[in-house]
N, CA, C and O of each residue as an XYZ file, in Angstrom:
588
protein
N      -7.437    -26.809     -1.433
C      -6.338    -27.044     -2.865
C      -5.320    -27.866     -1.929
O      -5.016    -27.753     -0.742
N      -4.822    -28.956     -3.208
C      -2.890    -28.742     -2.944
C      -2.606    -29.030     -4.269
O      -3.233    -29.979     -4.741
N      -1.750    -28.402     -5.057
C      -0.703    -29.140     -6.049
C       0.793    -29.131     -5.640
O       1.350    -28.592     -4.684
N       1.264    -29.876     -6.634
C       2.280    -30.452     -6.392
C       2.907    -30.958     -7.849
O       2.343    -31.722     -8.632
N       4.124    -30.386     -8.006
C       5.110    -30.360     -9.040
C       6.149    -30.302     -8.449
O       6.292    -30.024     -7.258
N       7.150    -30.616     -9.397
C       8.872    -30.666     -9.112
C       9.188    -29.435     -8.386
O       9.996    -29.270     -7.472
N       8.247    -28.433     -9.071
C       8.563    -27.060     -9.154
C       8.160    -26.311     -7.735
O       8.903    -25.513     -7.163
N       6.551    -26.800     -7.163
C       6.414    -25.635     -6.731
C       4.981    -26.583     -5.791
O       4.471    -27.592     -6.277
N       4.528    -25.964     -4.371
C       3.707    -26.200     -4.287
C       3.047    -25.796     -3.389
O       3.187    -26.006     -2.185
N       2.132    -25.067     -4.033
C       0.488    -24.402     -2.918
C      -0.193    -25.596     -2.270
O      -0.328    -26.773     -2.601
N      -0.643    -24.734     -1.035
C      -2.345    -25.243     -0.714
C      -3.098    -24.167     -0.214
O      -2.523    -23.417      0.576
N      -4.011    -23.988     -0.447
C      -5.125    -23.149     -0.489
C      -6.055    -23.447      1.053
O      -6.031    -24.600      1.484
N      -6.325    -23.085      1.318
C      -7.637    -23.701      2.985
C      -8.028    -22.103      3.286
O      -7.287    -21.153      3.537
N      -9.322    -22.170      3.174
C     -10.625    -21.326      3.113
C     -11.136    -21.623      4.653
O     -11.532    -22.671      5.162
N     -10.992    -20.421      5.147
C     -11.585    -19.696      6.464
C     -13.236    -19.791      6.455
O     -13.905    -20.253      5.531
N     -13.619    -19.377      7.402
C     -15.008    -18.936      7.564
C     -15.247    -18.072      8.968
O     -14.178    -17.636      9.396
N     -16.247    -17.770      9.673
C     -16.220    -16.918     10.176
C     -16.318    -17.917     11.528
O     -15.543    -17.901     12.484
N     -17.346    -18.683     11.363
C     -17.207    -20.016     12.640
C     -16.425    -21.079     12.821
O     -16.085    -21.434     13.950
N     -15.969    -21.850     11.466
C     -15.078    -22.813     11.541
C     -13.768    -22.507     10.483
O     -13.703    -22.027      9.351
N     -13.051    -22.884     11.173
C     -11.918    -23.396     11.057
C     -10.838    -24.667      9.805
O      -9.824    -24.891     10.466
N     -10.771    -25.082      9.088
C     -10.289    -26.057      8.106
C      -8.803    -25.842      7.958
O      -8.505    -25.485      6.819
N      -7.894    -25.948      8.705
C      -6.534    -26.095      8.097
C      -5.804    -26.680      8.894
O      -5.841    -26.374     10.086
N      -5.010    -27.609      8.448
C      -4.275    -28.482      8.866
C      -3.312    -27.638      9.793
O      -2.939    -26.481      9.599
N      -3.023    -28.397     10.743
C      -2.722    -27.630     12.617
C      -0.747    -28.006     11.631
O      -0.048    -27.004     11.478
N      -0.270    -29.151     11.210
C       0.662    -29.167     11.035
C       1.897    -27.751     10.010
O       2.136    -27.489      8.831
N       2.169    -27.427     10.857
C       3.723    -25.873     10.544
C       4.240    -26.984      8.856
O       5.011    -27.916      8.626
N       3.332    -26.207      8.119
C       4.177    -26.855      6.545
C       5.357    -25.889      6.519
O       5.484    -24.674      6.674
N       6.417    -27.226      6.182
C       7.765    -26.881      6.442
C       8.464    -26.864      4.989
O       7.805    -27.549      4.207
N       9.608    -26.281      4.394
C       9.941    -25.159      3.018
C      10.633    -27.088      2.638
O      11.219    -27.957      3.283
N      10.203    -26.959      1.525
C      10.596    -28.782      0.809
C      11.873    -28.460      0.233
O      12.210    -27.285      0.084
N      12.330    -29.061      0.025
C      13.607    -29.426     -0.574
C      13.795    -28.439     -1.973
O      13.104    -28.471     -2.991
N      14.880    -27.621     -1.693
C      15.179    -27.189     -3.062
C      14.174    -25.467     -2.777
O      14.347    -24.445     -3.442
N      13.252    -25.629     -1.699
C      13.068    -24.380     -1.727
C      14.129    -22.689     -1.030
O      15.091    -22.727     -0.264
N      13.575    -21.608     -1.560
C      14.205    -20.520     -1.591
C      13.334    -20.210     -0.171
O      13.841    -20.517      0.908
N      12.168    -19.665     -0.227
C      11.363    -19.065      0.691
C       9.974    -19.780      0.658
O       9.647    -20.613     -0.187
N       9.026    -19.239      1.933
C       7.527    -19.695      2.177
C       6.951    -17.880      1.828
O       7.297    -16.716      2.027
N       5.585    -18.908      1.025
C       4.974    -17.054      0.306
C       3.547    -17.720      1.126
O       2.955    -18.755      0.820
N       3.212    -16.722      2.301
C       1.637    -17.268      2.729
C       1.107    -16.203      1.932
O       1.802    -15.198      1.788
N      -0.415    -16.297      1.204
C      -1.519    -14.412      0.831
C      -2.446    -15.578      1.457
O      -2.847    -16.730      1.295
N      -2.498    -14.314      2.380
C      -4.366    -14.110      3.145
C      -5.193    -12.784      2.895
O      -5.082    -11.575      3.099
N      -6.201    -13.801      2.266
C      -7.321    -12.966      1.444
C      -8.135    -12.925      2.723
O      -8.217    -14.009      3.301
N      -8.949    -11.569      3.462
C      -9.485    -11.506      4.693
C     -10.778    -10.837      4.081
O     -10.826     -9.925      3.256
N     -11.964    -11.615      4.776
C     -12.951    -10.291      3.981
C     -13.375     -9.815      5.135
O     -12.789    -10.132      6.171
N     -14.727     -8.773      5.148
C     -15.246     -8.348      6.751
C     -14.474     -7.718      7.606
O     -14.723     -7.525      8.796
N     -13.535     -7.390      7.018
C     -13.153     -6.793      7.995
C     -13.137     -4.935      8.984
O     -13.513     -3.966      8.324
N     -12.717     -4.727     10.374
C     -13.093     -3.679     10.127
C     -12.805     -2.765      9.612
O     -11.631     -2.575      9.295
N     -13.834     -1.830      9.334
C     -13.486     -0.780      8.497
C     -13.021      0.642      9.026
O     -12.807      1.589      8.269
N     -12.915      0.680     10.118
C     -11.578      1.236     11.156
C     -10.304      0.866     11.397
O      -9.410      1.579     11.851
N     -10.254     -0.090     11.129
C      -8.541     -0.704     11.177
C      -7.880     -0.481     10.220
O      -6.697     -0.176     10.369
N      -8.392     -0.560      9.097
C      -8.198     -0.475      7.307
C      -8.009      0.598      6.627
O      -7.324      0.940      5.663
N      -9.142      1.298      7.687
C      -9.013      2.620      7.773
C      -7.796      3.524      7.790
O      -7.651      4.525      7.088
N      -6.830      2.985      8.793
C      -6.527      3.857     10.050
C      -4.869      3.215      9.431
O      -4.847      2.034      9.086
N      -3.813      3.887      9.347
C      -2.066      4.173      8.589
C      -1.668      3.644      9.948
O      -0.873      2.726      9.745
N      -1.901      3.844     11.477
C      -1.824      3.345     12.511
C      -1.202      2.577     12.775
O      -0.021      2.313     13.005
N      -3.010      1.802     12.693
C      -3.205      0.724     13.176
C      -2.156     -0.398     12.216
O      -1.251     -1.145     12.587
N      -2.564     -0.208     11.255
C      -1.352     -1.244      9.569
C      -0.405     -0.826     10.480
O      -0.366     -1.617     11.422
N       0.439      0.161     10.605
C       1.551     -0.047     11.126
C       1.886     -0.847     12.545
O       2.750     -1.709     12.710
N       0.875     -0.266     13.603
C       1.025     -1.955     14.487
C       0.508     -2.818     14.343
O       0.685     -3.494     15.357
N      -0.191     -3.402     13.568
C      -0.678     -4.727     12.345
C       1.002     -5.497     12.484
O       1.229     -6.394     13.296
N       2.511     -4.690     11.110
C       3.001     -4.828     11.227
C       3.854     -5.548     12.046
O       4.310     -6.690     12.007
N       4.005     -4.223     13.104
C       4.802     -4.263     14.571
C       4.777     -5.384     14.779
O       5.704     -6.101     14.403
N       3.969     -5.752     15.280
C       3.526     -7.317     15.894
C       3.417     -8.164     15.102
O       4.104     -9.078     15.558
N       2.869     -8.580     13.907
C       3.134     -9.665     13.180
C       4.467    -10.032     13.094
O       4.841    -11.193     13.254
N       5.275     -9.009     12.826
C       6.915     -9.710     13.011
C       7.171    -10.079     14.183
O       7.178    -11.309     14.233
N       7.394     -9.583     15.198
C       7.526     -9.610     16.354
C       6.905    -11.104     16.967
O       7.543    -11.660     17.861
N       5.835    -11.627     16.529
C       4.849    -13.020     16.568
C       5.240    -13.728     15.985
O       5.269    -14.920     16.292
N       5.856    -13.054     14.517
C       6.563    -14.860     13.763
C       7.945    -14.548     13.440
O       8.416    -15.387     12.672
N       8.905    -13.453     13.827
C      10.071    -13.476     14.425
C      10.674    -13.386     13.038
O      11.265    -14.294     12.456
N      10.436    -12.144     12.587
C      10.701    -11.157     11.214
C      11.207     -9.844     11.680
O      10.532     -8.838     11.897
N      12.889    -10.039     11.843
C      13.097     -8.872     11.540
C      13.466     -7.361     10.305
O      14.190     -7.176      9.327
N      12.431     -6.541     11.136
C      12.039     -5.273     10.381
C      13.176     -4.617     10.099
O      14.125     -4.324     10.826
N      12.919     -4.371      8.666
C      14.000     -3.592      7.659
C      13.913     -2.322      7.065
O      13.505     -2.078      5.929
N      14.414     -1.358      8.091
C      13.492      0.272      7.717
C      11.920      0.262      8.382
O      11.248     -0.423      9.153
N      11.794      1.526      7.529
C      10.381      1.511      7.724
C       8.981      1.543      7.091
O       8.616      1.814      5.947
N       8.405      1.229      8.049
C       7.101      0.309      7.120
C       6.144      1.626      6.338
O       5.597      2.618      6.819
N       6.235      1.160      5.088
C       5.380      2.311      3.997
C       4.128      2.058      4.249
O       3.837      0.872      4.401
N       3.001      3.129      4.369
C       1.830      2.766      3.930
C       1.322      3.594      3.031
O       2.263      4.343      2.769
N       0.384      3.926      2.382
C       0.218      4.929      1.471
C      -1.001      4.784      1.182
O      -1.367      3.611      1.113
N      -1.936      5.743      0.944
C      -3.631      5.215      0.996
C      -3.741      6.247     -0.928
O      -3.408      7.382     -1.266
N      -4.360      5.082     -1.672
C      -4.133      6.158     -2.672
C      -5.159      5.325     -3.510
O      -5.676      4.416     -2.862
N      -5.732      5.486     -5.345
C      -6.911      4.786     -5.861
C      -7.454      5.818     -6.059
O      -7.911      6.414     -5.084
N      -7.585      6.353     -7.307
C      -8.721      7.148     -7.736
C      -9.765      6.973     -7.883
O     -10.643      7.820     -7.725
N     -10.010      5.221     -8.403
C     -11.346      4.521     -8.698
C     -11.558      4.162     -7.379
O     -10.535      4.087     -6.699
N     -12.530      3.938     -6.876
C     -13.445      4.003     -5.553
C     -12.636      2.398     -5.410
O     -11.751      2.086     -4.613
N     -13.385      1.426     -6.632
C     -13.036      0.215     -7.078
C     -11.615     -0.088     -6.672
O     -11.143     -0.741     -7.602
N     -10.894      0.039     -5.926
C      -9.201      0.051     -5.656
C      -8.712      1.047     -5.155
O      -7.508      1.258     -5.298
N      -9.900      2.325     -4.101
C      -9.093      2.321     -3.660
C      -8.532      1.822     -1.993
O      -8.909      0.716     -1.606
N      -7.644      2.669     -1.065
C      -7.829      1.652      0.205
C      -5.694      2.245     -0.027
O      -4.969      2.754     -0.882
N      -5.589      1.606      1.645
C      -4.040      1.693      1.495
C      -3.387      0.348      1.347
O      -3.776     -0.798      1.576
N      -1.974      0.994      0.771
C      -0.885     -0.854      0.503
C       0.174     -0.245      1.630
O       0.547      0.905      1.858
N       0.565     -1.823      2.371
C       1.864     -1.700      2.910
C       3.082     -2.102      2.276
O       2.632     -2.313      1.150
N       3.942     -2.282      2.218
C       4.741     -2.858      2.706
C       6.003     -2.452      3.658
O       6.178     -1.387      4.249
N       6.861     -3.660      3.632
C       7.598     -3.521      5.202
C       8.689     -5.225      4.791
O       8.624     -6.454      4.762
N       9.755     -3.833      4.513
C      11.038     -5.142      4.299
C      11.430     -5.641      5.221
O      11.971     -4.897      6.039
N      11.347     -7.202      5.550
C      11.873     -7.620      6.301
C      13.467     -8.432      6.342
O      13.928     -7.868      5.350
N      14.056     -8.914      6.586
C      15.910     -8.915      6.910
C      16.093    -10.062      6.141
O      17.203    -10.590      6.199
N      14.819    -10.798      5.089
C      14.483    -12.219      4.974
C      13.433    -12.247      3.777
O      13.121    -13.251      3.135
N      12.961    -10.993      3.603
C      12.367    -10.918      2.280
C      11.217     -9.651      2.312
O      11.605     -8.483      2.297
N      10.252     -9.880      2.341
C       8.772     -9.005      2.590
C       7.879     -9.159      3.257
O       7.500    -10.213      3.768
N       7.424     -8.107      3.337
C       4.989     -8.491      3.715
C       4.501     -7.303      3.207
O       4.819     -6.225      3.708
N       3.880     -7.381      2.416
C       2.912     -5.764      1.668
C       1.524     -6.881      1.630
O       1.254     -8.082      1.610
N       0.883     -5.488      1.637
C      -0.724     -5.865      1.722
C      -1.026     -4.555      0.864
O      -0.311     -3.666      0.402
N      -2.721     -4.881      0.847
C      -3.251     -4.074      0.734
C      -4.889     -4.014      1.348
O      -5.486     -4.795      2.089
N      -5.270     -2.880      0.770
C      -6.482     -2.898      1.989
C      -7.702     -2.476      0.972
O      -7.307     -1.474      0.377
N      -8.760     -2.758      0.617
C      -9.797     -2.413     -0.293
C     -10.987     -1.866      0.497
O     -11.853     -2.568      1.019
N     -10.931     -0.532      0.524
C     -12.157      0.208      0.936
C     -13.341     -0.015      0.570
O     -14.203      0.048      1.446
N     -13.717     -0.317     -0.711
C     -15.104     -0.907     -1.591
C     -15.616     -2.050     -0.723
O     -16.645     -2.054     -0.047
N     -14.937     -2.780     -0.829
C     -15.821     -4.712      0.005
C     -14.958     -4.445      1.165
O     -14.913     -5.607      1.569
N     -13.964     -3.538      2.326
C     -13.546     -4.245      3.673
C     -12.443     -5.431      3.616
O     -12.019     -6.036      4.601
N     -12.154     -5.593      2.594
C     -10.849     -6.048      2.413
C      -9.162     -6.486      2.543
O      -8.129     -5.925      2.177
N      -9.363     -7.382      3.037
C      -7.449     -6.807      2.935
C      -6.770     -8.436      2.128
O      -7.162     -9.602      2.183
N      -5.741     -7.837      1.504
C      -5.137     -9.060      0.871
C      -3.307     -8.699      1.085
O      -2.652     -7.820      0.525
N      -2.792     -9.868      2.222
C      -1.622     -9.466      2.610
C      -1.139    -10.382      1.982
O      -2.008    -11.225      1.762
N      -0.187    -10.648      1.576
C       1.288    -11.505      1.144
C       2.524    -11.706      1.909
O       3.119    -10.649      2.117
N       3.108    -12.806      2.411
C       4.579    -13.402      4.362
C       5.190    -13.810      2.850
O       4.556    -14.452      2.012
N       6.548    -13.305      2.683
C       7.305    -13.661      2.082
C       9.077    -13.795      2.845
O       9.909    -12.960      3.200
N       9.019    -15.463      2.827
C      10.557    -14.728      3.933
C      11.330    -16.549      3.842
O      11.042    -17.745      3.892
N      12.163    -15.831      3.721
C      13.187    -17.768      3.564
C      13.406    -17.772      4.683
O      14.475    -18.380      4.614
N      13.254    -17.558      5.880
C      13.540    -17.845      7.037
C      11.972    -18.291      7.444
O      10.968    -17.692      7.059
N      11.988    -19.442      8.285
C      10.620    -20.641      8.367
C       9.929    -19.680      9.389
O      10.191    -19.212     10.497
N       8.797    -19.609      8.359
C       7.636    -19.198     10.086
C       6.157    -20.102      9.820
O       5.738    -20.784      8.885
N       5.663    -19.738     11.077
C       4.805    -20.705     11.002
C       2.869    -20.132     10.048
O       1.803    -19.931     10.631
N       3.119    -20.057      8.732
C       1.122    -19.565      8.280
C       0.404    -19.423      9.051
O      -0.242    -18.388      9.215
N       0.331    -20.449      9.739
C      -1.329    -20.334     10.441
C      -1.041    -19.300     11.829
O      -1.901    -18.574     12.327
N      -0.015    -19.395     12.174
C      -0.016    -18.721     13.195
C       0.086    -16.825     12.374
O      -0.528    -16.062     13.119
N       0.401    -16.429     11.721
C       0.068    -15.671     11.146
C      -1.236    -15.214     10.421
O      -1.546    -14.025     10.358
N      -2.043    -16.290      9.837
C      -2.924    -16.058      9.322
C      -3.953    -15.661     10.377
O      -4.493    -14.565     10.230
N      -4.300    -16.441     11.456
C      -4.822    -16.365     12.630
C      -4.516    -15.203     13.276
O      -5.480    -14.520     13.621
N      -3.255    -14.742     13.566
C      -3.845    -13.213     14.122
C      -3.816    -12.002     13.350
O      -3.798    -10.866     13.822
N      -3.813    -12.455     11.583
C      -4.087    -11.729     11.118
C      -6.139    -11.554     10.621
O      -6.782    -10.585     10.217
N      -6.353    -12.315     10.781
C      -8.180    -12.505     11.140
C      -8.606    -11.548     12.767
O      -9.600    -10.834     12.901
N      -7.500    -11.820     13.875
C      -8.017    -11.602     14.747
C      -7.923     -9.585     15.277
O      -8.679     -8.865     15.930
N      -6.675     -9.363     14.608
C      -5.803     -8.112     14.339
C      -7.469     -7.374     13.891
O      -8.059     -6.801     14.807
N      -7.850     -7.404     13.106
C      -8.343     -7.019     11.569
C     -10.124     -7.440     11.926
O     -11.107     -7.191     11.227
N     -10.043     -8.244     13.438
C     -11.696     -8.859     12.626
C     -12.315     -9.130     11.882
O     -13.418     -8.602     11.745
N     -11.812    -10.166     11.010
C     -12.099     -9.933     10.229
C     -12.610    -11.685     10.095
O     -12.355    -12.617     10.857
N     -13.630    -11.656      8.472
C     -14.597    -12.859      8.500
C     -13.951    -14.191      8.088
O     -13.274    -15.044      8.660
N     -14.484    -13.995      6.759
C     -13.946    -15.564      6.042
C     -12.866    -15.280      5.457
O     -12.624    -14.289      4.768
N     -11.993    -16.410      5.803
C     -10.045    -16.239      5.158
C      -9.925    -17.283      4.148
O     -10.364    -18.417      4.341
N      -9.333    -16.923      3.063
C      -8.673    -18.029      2.235
C      -6.788    -17.795      2.346
O      -6.193    -16.729      2.190
N      -6.373    -18.722      2.559
C      -5.164    -18.448      3.118
C      -4.495    -19.606      2.022
O      -4.920    -20.761      2.039
N      -3.536    -19.230      1.184
C      -2.331    -19.552      0.418
C      -1.164    -19.811      0.413
O      -0.379    -18.939      0.043
N      -0.760    -20.900      0.761
C       0.715    -20.905      1.405
C       1.911    -22.255      0.316
O       2.003    -23.482      0.286
N       2.585    -21.113     -0.391
C       3.442    -21.658     -1.575
C       5.338    -21.343     -1.076
O       6.057    -20.414     -0.709
N       5.414    -22.715     -1.361
C       7.021    -22.539     -1.486
C       7.222    -22.062     -2.985
O       6.576    -22.113     -4.032
N       8.833    -21.418     -2.423
C       8.966    -20.808     -3.753
C      10.337    -21.476     -3.811
O      11.024    -21.272     -2.810
N      10.928    -22.291     -4.844
C      11.968    -22.537     -5.776
C      12.721    -21.354     -6.600
O      13.619    -21.630     -7.396
């Protein structure tokens, strides 16, 4: 789904395990946009990977290298949630041009990752890397220009 107004542009793309339907054209910043946000919802992740703080840190390092983002400070990875419905690791990595954050849900083996930057990057590259790294299935990607 693509929604466009004077204030924002959003594109939602649904992936599944056997078919990818993503426009290969790299979305560019729209005139006046401050940054680009990619939200990646990934189902059926490898449960061992999303429950491993070291693996999550490795993912962040490799992702930042891949999309050429300079990390600022240490990656924060914390496990919390007394209620099993929300329990799992959460991650925040500051980058010089904004931040990358995520939550990994133990109850359903899903990951919810946001990449926001005022420096251009290719959301498709980030999404496909994420899917491969966490060995996920169905993936939804929403790309938004922020104004």
